[in-house]
C-alpha positions, 0 to 999 in steps of 0.5 A, a space after each residue: 205391026 211394029 216392023 211396019 212402023 214408020 216415022 209418020 206412023 209413029 207421029 200419028 200414034 202420038 197424035 192419036 194418044 193426045 186426042 184419045 186422052 179426053 173424049 171429044 164432045 162428039 164422042 161424049 154425045 155419041 155415048 149418050 145416044 148409045 146409052 153408054 155412061 160417061 164413067 164407062 167411056 172414060 174408063 175405055 178411053 183411059 185404057 186405050 190411051 195407056 196402051 197407045 203410050 205403051 206401044 209408043 214406048 216399045 218403038 224406038 223411033 229416031 228416024 230423021 224427019 226427011 226420011 219419013 218413009 223409012 222404018 223405025 227401029 224396034 
């Protein structure tokens, strides 16, 4: 998977990490409907956020913006 990392995919992971940090209102409502506690939802999103950050650390992505189709160094 890391060998397929492009600059834009790296940026998408950064964006996802920002959004997953705190569950959205819609996700919280879906959890309520699915009978998932807020504590469990926060635990899961916290773990996913942590692993997304670890993945971003593993990828050394210094590809110039105009070369967005190029692969990043891992």
